[in-house]
N, C-alpha and C positions, 0 to 999 in steps of 0.2 A: 530925471531917476536918482539926484541925488539926497531928490527931497524924502524919495519913494525910501529909500535903503537907511536914511535916520529916523524915518519912521521906526523902524524894527530895530534900532542899537538897543535899547532898553529893554526891548524882550531877549534878546541874543545874552545882552551883557549878564542881565538875569539869572539865564540860561549855564552858562560858565561860571558865575556866582556858586551856584546850588552846585554843578563839579569838583569847584574847588572847595565846600564844604563838605563836601563826602569825604575829599583827602584828609582833612585835620580834623573832622570831628571825632573823640576820642570812642573807641570801641565801647559796645553796652556790656552792663557790668557780666563780669567774670563769675556766673550762677553756677554754681558745683552742686549735684543731689544725690545722694543713696541710690541706685537700686538692687534691688532684691529678685527681684525676678527678670528672667531673659529674653523673653515677650516683652516685656516694659520694654527693655534697653529701647527696643527696636532694632536692632543691629543691621545693615547691610554686606559685612565682610566679616568672614572668621580667621582662625589659623586652626586649623587640626594638627595634633605634634604627630599625626600618619605621616602627613607633606615632611618628614626630617629626614625619612628613609631608613631609621632605626628603630627598631622595637625588640626590646629585649625580650629574650625567655627567662623568665626568672628560675624554673625548674633546670637548667641546663644554661646557664647565664654564655654568652660570648662577650671575651674585654671591648672586642671590637664595635659593640653595642650600647657601650656606655658615650656619654656626652659629654663635651667639654662644659666647665664650671659659666663662661662663655660662648654665645652661639649667636648665630644669625639666620634670621627665616623671613618667610615671606608671604601674607596672605594669600588668601583665592582670587581678591580683589587685585592683586600686587604691590600691598602696602608691604615696605623693607620694615625688619622691625628687629632688636636688638632683646636678649634674653640674658640676664646676669646671675648667677646665682654665689654667695659665697665660697668661700672653697673652704671645708673644715676637714680637721687633721681626725683619721681613725673611722672615715667614710667611705662608701661609693661615690663616683662623680652620679652626679643627676641624671637620670635614664627615663625611656618613653616605655610603656607595660600598657598590655590588653586587657580590661576587669573583666571576667566572665569566673564560670565556674571551672573549680579545679579539674582535672590536672592541664586543662588549656589556659589559663590566667588566674589571676588575683581575686577574689571576690571582694570587694567593697561596697560603698551608698551610691556609686554612682548608676550609671546608666549601664546595663549589661551589655559588654563591647567597646564601650570608650575606652578610648586611647588615654592614657594617664602620663602626665609630666610629672616627673617624682623627684622630689629634688634630693635624696641618696640617704643612705642609712647604715647602721653597723648589723647585719643579718647574723643570727644565732640566739639572740636573747630576747627577750616579754619581760617589758616593754623594750622594740628598740631604740635603742640612742640613734638617731638622725639629724640631718641637716637642718635647723629651723628656719633657714634663710637671713634677712629679706629673698624674697623673687621679686626682682627690677623686669621691666618689658617698656623697652626705650625705640616709641615709634620715628619711623624717616619721617613723615609726616602727622603736626599733631591730629586729633580727631576729637572728634564731641564727646565719644566717649566708648568707653568698654566692657567686659565682664567677665566672669567663670566665677566654674564651680569649683568649692575648694574642700579635701575633708581632710585634716589630719591623723598620721599613722599611730596607730594602738591608743588613741585617745576617744572618753566617751562622748565628752564636752568639751569647748574651746569657745575661747574668742578670735574673730579673722578680723583684720584690721587692711583698709587698703586707702592708699597716700597719691594723690592724683598734682603731679607738677608742671609747669608749664615749657617754655621753648627757656626764659633766663633761670628754671632753675630753682623758680619760688612757688612753694607750697601755697595749692590752690586751697584742699580741705582735707583731711582725716575722715573714716567712719569705721566704725566698727561692729560686730554684729556675729550674734550668739550661731554656733552650728554643731552638728554633731557626725560621729563616725560607726559604720556598722561596717557589714558583712550581708546584708538586705538584697544589694544590686536591684533598687530601689528608686534609684534616681534623686534621692531625697541631698547627696552632700549639697549644700549650701552655697548660694550664688551668689555673688557681691561683686558689684562694678559700681561706677559712677559716670555720671551725664552730665555734659555741658548744653549751655546755649548759645555757645560759639564754639570753634573748633580750634581749642588752646589746651589740650592736652596732650601734652608729649611724652609724658614716662608716669608708672602705674608701679608698685611699693605692696605687694602683698605678703602679708606676715600674721604667724598667729601669737595666741599668747603662749603657749608652751614653750621652754626655752632647750629642749636637746629631745625635739618628736620631728621627723621629718612629714610635709607633705605633697600631697599630689593636689593638682587643679586639671582637665581637660579643657577641650577646645575654647578660646579665648572669644567673645561675639566683639564685633567691636562697629561703631559705628562712623563711618571715616566719611571726609569730607568731600563730598562730588561737586565738583567745581558745574558754575551752570553753563548752560548754551550760549548764552549772551547775558553780558552784566549791565546792569543799569548804568553805571558811565558811560557803557556804549550806545544805551535807548538813547542817552540825554542827547549826546555827540553827536549823533545821524538828527535829532532833532534842529540842532542848531545847525548843522551843516544842511538841514533841508529851504529851512528859513535866506539863509543865504541864496541856494540856486533857486528859488521862486520869483529872483529879486531879478536872476538875469537877462536883460533882455532879449526880444524876437529878433531872429537875425535874418530868418526866412521872408520870402516877399509873397504880399497877398494876391490871391486866386482871383481877386476881383477888385 
């Protein structure tokens, strides 16, 4: 029996070496790409701002419906995240409003009925002075990607920026894209997002080229990291144990 087991020692050693190499091998290249269409992102999760439980009526504003400049939220899939918007003197705190036809809401170039997270502004002037951000979203767990549609207040044309960071606060990449704003309620607000080949995106920073203008964003689509039911490591481990089990001696008696 010793000779038989020794025969499989090289196989066991090889599989153990594979397992060890999986632990020490470097991760794949951190390739982050710009995504300009929500469908292209292929999300499996999202955060809709209605979930915050506060929607401001812009025609009869209730101070209790304003949001703090930093707040936490949870995606539909249970992913925790934090939103940070810098405090700017002289403008309102951030708030959520529904974009639709007056008198039920404010028209924008998002889709009719969308809930918009707005950075805050100074009402009564045109163009209105507003909070330019940046708006930062930090994910509780790193994700493959995320994105949203953004429109800038009282500005017909502008440039949008998105920066992605990993868990060590290392900048993965920054992208920019042109955007437009209108009151058409035609879902033409520009989508801007990023996608990585590994779940290494921990923080996203959104901003625009307009220094004194507020901006709004609708639901954030997310490509969350979904755990596999069985890891490759477990499969290899089962393979090793299977070889050992096959070599156990039979203890039962022969029938004949």
